[in-house]
C-alpha positions in Angstrom: -48.2 -51.9 -8.0 -45.3 -51.3 -10.2 -47.3 -52.3 -13.2 -50.0 -49.9 -12.2 -47.6 -47.0 -11.9 -46.0 -47.9 -15.2 -49.4 -47.9 -16.8 -50.2 -44.4 -15.4 -46.8 -43.1 -16.6 -47.4 -44.6 -20.0 -50.8 -43.0 -20.2 -49.4 -39.6 -19.2 -46.7 -39.9 -21.8 -49.2 -40.8 -24.5 -51.6 -38.0 -23.6 -48.7 -35.5 -23.5 -47.4 -36.6 -26.8 -50.8 -36.4 -28.3 -51.3 -32.9 -27.0 -47.9 -31.9 -28.2 -48.5 -33.1 -31.8 -52.0 -31.5 -31.8 -50.5 -28.2 -30.7 -47.7 -28.5 -33.3 -50.3 -29.3 -36.0 -52.5 -26.3 -34.9 -49.5 -24.0 -35.0 -48.5 -25.2 -38.4 -52.1 -24.7 -39.7 -52.2 -21.2 -38.1 -48.9 -20.2 -39.8 -50.2 -21.4 -43.2 -53.5 -19.6 -42.7 -51.7 -16.4 -41.8 -49.4 -16.8 -44.7 -52.3 -17.2 -47.1 -54.0 -14.1 -45.5 -50.8 -12.1 -46.0 -50.5 -13.1 -49.6 -54.1 -12.2 -50.3 -53.6 -8.8 -48.6 -50.5 -8.1 -50.7 -52.4 -8.9 -53.9 -55.2 -6.6 -52.9 -52.7 -3.8 -52.4 -51.4 -4.4 -55.9 -53.1 -1.6 -57.7 -52.0 1.5 -59.5 -51.9 4.7 -57.4 -51.7 8.0 -59.2 -51.0 11.6 -58.2 -51.9 14.2 -60.8 -50.8 17.8 -61.3 -51.6 20.6 -63.8 -49.0 23.1 -65.1 -49.3 26.1 -67.3 -46.7 28.2 -69.1 -46.4 30.8 -71.8 -43.5 30.4 -74.2 -42.2 32.9 -76.8 -40.5 31.3 -79.8 -38.5 33.3 -82.2 -36.1 32.4 -85.0 -34.1 34.6 -87.4 -32.6 33.4 -90.7 -30.0 35.4 -92.6 -30.1 35.5 -96.4 -28.0 37.0 -99.2 -24.7 37.3 -97.5 -26.4 38.3 -94.2 -27.8 41.4 -95.8 -31.4 40.4 -95.4 -33.0 38.6 -92.5 -36.2 36.6 -92.4 -38.0 36.1 -89.1 -40.6 33.8 -87.6 -42.1 33.8 -84.2 -45.0 32.5 -82.2 -46.6 32.6 -78.8 -47.1 29.2 -77.3 -49.5 28.5 -74.4 -48.8 25.2 -72.7 -51.3 23.4 -70.4 -49.9 20.1 -69.2 -51.3 17.3 -67.1 -48.7 15.3 -65.3 -49.2 11.9 -63.5 -46.9 10.2 -61.1 -47.9 6.5 -60.6 -46.7 3.4 -58.8 -47.8 0.1 -60.2 -47.9 -1.9 -56.9 -48.3 -5.2 -58.9 -44.6 -4.9 -59.4 -43.8 -5.1 -55.6 -41.7 -8.2 -55.1 -42.2 -9.9 -51.7 -41.0 -13.1 -50.0 -42.9 -14.8 -47.1 -40.8 -16.7 -44.6 -43.2 -19.0 -42.8 -40.6 -20.5 -40.5 -39.5 -17.1 -39.1 -42.9 -15.4 -39.6 -41.5 -12.7 -41.8 -42.7 -10.8 -44.8 -39.8 -9.3 -46.8 -40.3 -6.6 -49.4 -37.5 -7.4 -51.9 -38.1 -4.4 -54.2 -40.5 -1.6 -54.9 -41.5 -0.2 -58.3 -40.0 3.0 -59.7 -42.4 5.9 -60.1 -43.9 6.2 -63.6 -44.0 9.8 -64.7 -46.3 10.7 -67.7 -46.9 14.1 -69.2 -49.8 15.2 -71.4 -49.0 18.6 -72.8 -51.5 20.6 -74.7 -49.9 23.3 -76.9 -51.8 26.2 -78.5 -50.0 28.5 -80.9 -50.9 32.2 -81.1 -49.6 35.3 -82.9 -47.8 33.2 -85.5 -45.9 35.3 -88.0 -43.3 34.2 -90.6 -41.5 35.6 -93.5 -41.6 34.0 -96.9 -38.0 32.9 -96.7 -38.2 31.6 -93.1 -41.4 29.6 -92.5 -42.4 27.2 -89.7 -41.4 23.6 -90.4 -41.2 20.3 -88.4 -37.8 21.3 -86.9 -39.3 24.3 -85.3 -42.2 22.3 -83.7 -39.7 19.8 -82.5 -37.6 22.5 -80.9 -40.7 24.0 -79.2 -41.7 20.5 -78.0 -38.2 19.9 -76.6 -38.4 23.2 -74.7 -41.8 22.3 -73.3 -40.6 18.9 -72.1 -37.7 20.5 -70.3 -40.0 23.1 -68.8 -42.4 20.5 -67.5 -39.6 18.4 -66.1 -38.3 21.4 -64.2 -41.8 22.1 -62.8 -42.1 18.5 -61.7 -38.8 18.6 -59.9 -39.8 21.9 -58.2 -43.3 20.6 -57.2 -44.3 18.1 -54.5 -45.8 15.6 -56.9 -43.2 13.0 -56.3 -43.4 13.4 -52.6 -47.2 13.1 -52.6 -46.9 9.9 -54.7 -44.4 8.4 -52.3 -46.6 9.3 -49.4 -49.5 7.4 -51.0 -47.2 4.5 -51.7 -46.1 4.4 -48.0 -49.8 4.6 -47.0 -50.4 1.4 -48.9 -47.4 -0.3 -47.4 -48.6 0.6 -44.0 -51.6 -1.6 -44.5 -49.2 -4.6 -45.0 -47.3 -3.6 -41.8 -50.5 -3.3 -39.7 -51.6 -6.8 -40.9 -48.2 -8.4 -40.3 -48.0 -6.8 -36.8 -51.5 -7.9 -35.8 -50.7 -11.5 -36.8 -47.4 -11.5 -34.8 -45.3 -11.4 -37.9 -42.5 -8.9 -38.8 -42.1 -6.8 -41.9 -38.8 -6.1 -43.6 -37.7 -4.0 -46.5 -34.6 -5.7 -47.9 -32.2 -5.7 -44.9 -34.2 -3.2 -42.9 -36.7 -4.3 -40.2 -39.9 -2.2 -40.0 -40.4 -1.7 -36.3 -43.2 0.8 -36.6 -45.4 2.5 -39.2 -43.2 5.6 -39.0 -40.2 3.6 -40.1 -41.7 3.4 -43.5 -41.3 7.2 -43.9 -37.5 6.8 -43.6 -37.1 4.1 -46.3 -34.7 4.9 -49.1 -36.2 4.0 -52.5 
């Protein structure tokens, strides 16, 4: 009888151990599968997102040069019409992430800085210049410098950067939705993303 009971107990232990190791193996396979799925999703997100804007401005340029002991002056002036296209982009291929399989965490280590590019188109009108004070390269460089400052000021006053950040957050929310659906957690550096709205409050 004792041998019979010992046999039953041994069989139970063997079956339990087998089920335990099978479940452990399945859990490990599931974690690895989810990890591969997350890596693939992050790679798919890795694209360039761009927000564009158009700015126009009219500039008046004038320069006076004194000659002959400041008795005579020579003038030059021009009307400059500026049409500029501006793009604000995030290259999401530069997102740095870390996948912690043991704790089922995806950590975004760093996000790319916005890339701001300007494409100004300058047209000159009403150009007039005296013989002793004609347009040269220095004048065009001054005008270009003024245009660059004007465009930067318009960018700062516009919502281009905010729109670009919003599009970036929209892409990051796809990662959050996937991690959440798989039972994983998403973190940005030391911050835990508990909901999609938390992405709006990130400082970057």
